[in-house]
C-alpha atoms as an extended CHARMM CRD file, in Angstrom:
* protein
*
        81  EXT
         1         1  MET       CA              4.1000000000       -6.8650000000      -16.5320000000  PROA      1               0.0000000000
         2         2  ARG       CA              6.6080000000       -7.6010000000      -13.6740000000  PROA      2               0.0000000000
         3         3  MET       CA              6.6950000000      -10.8860000000      -12.4750000000  PROA      3               0.0000000000
         4         4  ILE       CA              6.6950000000      -11.2490000000       -8.8180000000  PROA      4               0.0000000000
         5         5  SER       CA              8.4320000000      -14.3480000000       -6.9410000000  PROA      5               0.0000000000
         6         6  LYS       CA              6.8070000000      -15.7320000000       -3.9910000000  PROA      6               0.0000000000
         7         7  GLU       CA              9.3440000000      -14.9010000000       -1.8450000000  PROA      7               0.0000000000
         8         8  ALA       CA              8.6850000000      -11.2170000000       -2.8760000000  PROA      8               0.0000000000
         9         9  LEU       CA              4.9620000000      -11.6340000000       -2.3290000000  PROA      9               0.0000000000
        10        10  GLN       CA              5.7490000000      -13.0990000000        0.8770000000  PROA      10              0.0000000000
        11        11  ALA       CA              7.9340000000       -9.8460000000        1.8810000000  PROA      11              0.0000000000
        12        12  LEU       CA              5.0310000000       -7.7450000000        0.9550000000  PROA      12              0.0000000000
        13        13  ARG       CA              2.2870000000       -9.3520000000        2.6340000000  PROA      13              0.0000000000
        14        14  GLU       CA              4.7160000000       -9.4350000000        6.1340000000  PROA      14              0.0000000000
        15        15  ARG       CA              5.4250000000       -5.9140000000        5.3220000000  PROA      15              0.0000000000
        16        16  PHE       CA              1.7460000000       -4.4050000000        4.1760000000  PROA      16              0.0000000000
        17        17  PRO       CA             -0.7540000000       -6.7210000000        6.7140000000  PROA      17              0.0000000000
        18        18  LYS       CA             -4.2800000000       -5.6510000000        6.6740000000  PROA      18              0.0000000000
        19        19  GLY       CA             -5.0690000000       -2.6300000000        8.7910000000  PROA      19              0.0000000000
        20        20  THR       CA             -1.8940000000       -1.1970000000        8.2280000000  PROA      20              0.0000000000
        21        21  ARG       CA             -1.3360000000        2.8430000000        7.9150000000  PROA      21              0.0000000000
        22        22  VAL       CA              0.2410000000        3.7400000000        4.3900000000  PROA      22              0.0000000000
        23        23  GLU       CA              1.3680000000        7.2390000000        2.9050000000  PROA      23              0.0000000000
        24        24  LEU       CA              1.6310000000        7.8970000000       -1.2830000000  PROA      24              0.0000000000
        25        25  LEU       CA              5.0600000000        8.6900000000       -2.1590000000  PROA      25              0.0000000000
        26        26  GLN       CA              4.8100000000        8.1590000000       -5.3510000000  PROA      26              0.0000000000
        27        27  MET       CA              2.0220000000        6.8120000000       -8.4270000000  PROA      27              0.0000000000
        28        28  ASP       CA              1.7780000000        7.5880000000      -11.8670000000  PROA      28              0.0000000000
        29        29  ASP       CA             -1.8810000000        7.6450000000      -13.1910000000  PROA      29              0.0000000000
        30        30  PRO       CA             -3.7480000000       10.4660000000      -13.7280000000  PROA      30              0.0000000000
        31        31  GLN       CA             -6.7800000000        9.1990000000      -11.2120000000  PROA      31              0.0000000000
        32        32  ALA       CA             -4.1620000000        9.1060000000       -8.3150000000  PROA      32              0.0000000000
        33        33  PRO       CA             -4.3550000000       10.5470000000       -4.9940000000  PROA      33              0.0000000000
        34        34  PRO       CA             -2.4730000000       13.1690000000       -4.1150000000  PROA      34              0.0000000000
        35        35  ILE       CA              1.2990000000       12.6590000000       -2.9260000000  PROA      35              0.0000000000
        36        36  GLY       CA              0.9590000000       12.2070000000        0.9720000000  PROA      36              0.0000000000
        37        37  THR       CA             -2.3280000000       10.7850000000        0.8720000000  PROA      37              0.0000000000
        38        38  LYS       CA             -2.9290000000        8.3640000000        4.0360000000  PROA      38              0.0000000000
        39        39  GLY       CA             -4.8330000000        5.1740000000        3.6390000000  PROA      39              0.0000000000
        40        40  THR       CA             -5.1270000000        1.5740000000        5.0700000000  PROA      40              0.0000000000
        41        41  VAL       CA             -4.2670000000       -1.4150000000        3.6590000000  PROA      41              0.0000000000
        42        42  ARG       CA             -6.7020000000       -3.9990000000        2.6450000000  PROA      42              0.0000000000
        43        43  GLY       CA             -4.4100000000       -6.5720000000        1.5790000000  PROA      43              0.0000000000
        44        44  VAL       CA             -2.1220000000       -7.6570000000       -0.4090000000  PROA      44              0.0000000000
        45        45  ASP       CA             -2.9630000000       -9.7210000000       -4.1560000000  PROA      45              0.0000000000
        46        46  ASP       CA             -1.2600000000      -12.3820000000       -6.1430000000  PROA      46              0.0000000000
        47        47  ILE       CA              0.2740000000       -9.6210000000       -8.0560000000  PROA      47              0.0000000000
        48        48  GLY       CA              2.0560000000       -7.6040000000       -5.0840000000  PROA      48              0.0000000000
        49        49  SER       CA             -0.3620000000       -4.9650000000       -5.8250000000  PROA      49              0.0000000000
        50        50  ILE       CA             -1.0990000000       -3.4490000000       -2.2960000000  PROA      50              0.0000000000
        51        51  MET       CA             -4.8270000000       -2.6130000000       -2.1260000000  PROA      51              0.0000000000
        52        52  VAL       CA             -5.2230000000        0.7270000000        0.0300000000  PROA      52              0.0000000000
        53        53  ALA       CA             -8.7030000000        1.9370000000        1.0270000000  PROA      53              0.0000000000
        54        54  TRP       CA             -7.3760000000        5.9440000000        0.6920000000  PROA      54              0.0000000000
        55        55  ASP       CA             -8.5400000000        8.0340000000        3.2350000000  PROA      55              0.0000000000
        56        56  ASN       CA             -9.7870000000       10.4650000000        0.3190000000  PROA      56              0.0000000000
        57        57  GLY       CA            -12.1250000000        7.7630000000       -0.8780000000  PROA      57              0.0000000000
        58        58  CYS       CA             -9.6230000000        6.6480000000       -3.6740000000  PROA      58              0.0000000000
        59        59  GLY       CA             -9.4910000000        2.8680000000       -3.9810000000  PROA      59              0.0000000000
        60        60  LEU       CA             -6.7560000000        2.4130000000       -6.7310000000  PROA      60              0.0000000000
        61        61  ASN       CA             -3.8860000000       -0.1150000000       -5.5610000000  PROA      61              0.0000000000
        62        62  VAL       CA              0.2360000000        0.5690000000       -5.4040000000  PROA      62              0.0000000000
        63        63  ILE       CA              1.2630000000       -1.8560000000       -8.3070000000  PROA      63              0.0000000000
        64        64  TRP       CA              4.4930000000       -3.5800000000       -6.9590000000  PROA      64              0.0000000000
        65        65  GLY       CA              8.0240000000       -2.2770000000       -8.8710000000  PROA      65              0.0000000000
        66        66  GLU       CA              5.7140000000        1.4120000000       -9.7920000000  PROA      66              0.0000000000
        67        67  ASP       CA              3.9060000000        2.7180000000       -7.5680000000  PROA      67              0.0000000000
        68        68  GLU       CA              5.5140000000        4.1510000000       -3.8740000000  PROA      68              0.0000000000
        69        69  CYS       CA              4.2250000000        4.1400000000       -0.3820000000  PROA      69              0.0000000000
        70        70  ARG       CA              5.2210000000        3.6740000000        3.6050000000  PROA      70              0.0000000000
        71        71  VAL       CA              3.8750000000        2.5990000000        6.7910000000  PROA      71              0.0000000000
        72        72  LEU       CA              2.9090000000        5.0660000000        9.0200000000  PROA      72              0.0000000000
        73        73  PHE       CA              4.8370000000        3.4480000000       12.2420000000  PROA      73              0.0000000000
        74        74  SER       CA              3.4700000000        5.7030000000       14.4310000000  PROA      74              0.0000000000
        75        75  GLU       CA              0.0520000000        5.5680000000       13.3810000000  PROA      75              0.0000000000
        76        76  CYS       CA             -0.1860000000        1.2540000000       13.4300000000  PROA      76              0.0000000000
        77        77  ASP       CA              1.5120000000        1.9060000000       17.2720000000  PROA      77              0.0000000000
        78        78  ALA       CA             -1.1870000000        4.2620000000       18.3170000000  PROA      78              0.0000000000
        79        79  ASP       CA             -3.6720000000        1.7220000000       17.1540000000  PROA      79              0.0000000000
        80        80  GLU       CA             -2.6100000000       -1.3300000000       19.6470000000  PROA      80              0.0000000000
        81        81  LYS       CA             -2.8410000000        0.7300000000       22.4650000000  PROA      81              0.0000000000
């Protein structure tokens, strides 16, 4: 397992705050939601996993250094209006 520095962990928490909308880009897990699935960040844990409530009901975390997701800025901006 990769270790995450305190600085990298803080940067992840700033980039993916609770409530942020994300889209899955890559996850190497047989139980993974389909690529393109959207979800809402529940937080970032102490090892850098992004905890996501996926719209399809899946609860798998995005693992730092292994999986990829992107912030959906348009959906975040829409929530603020």
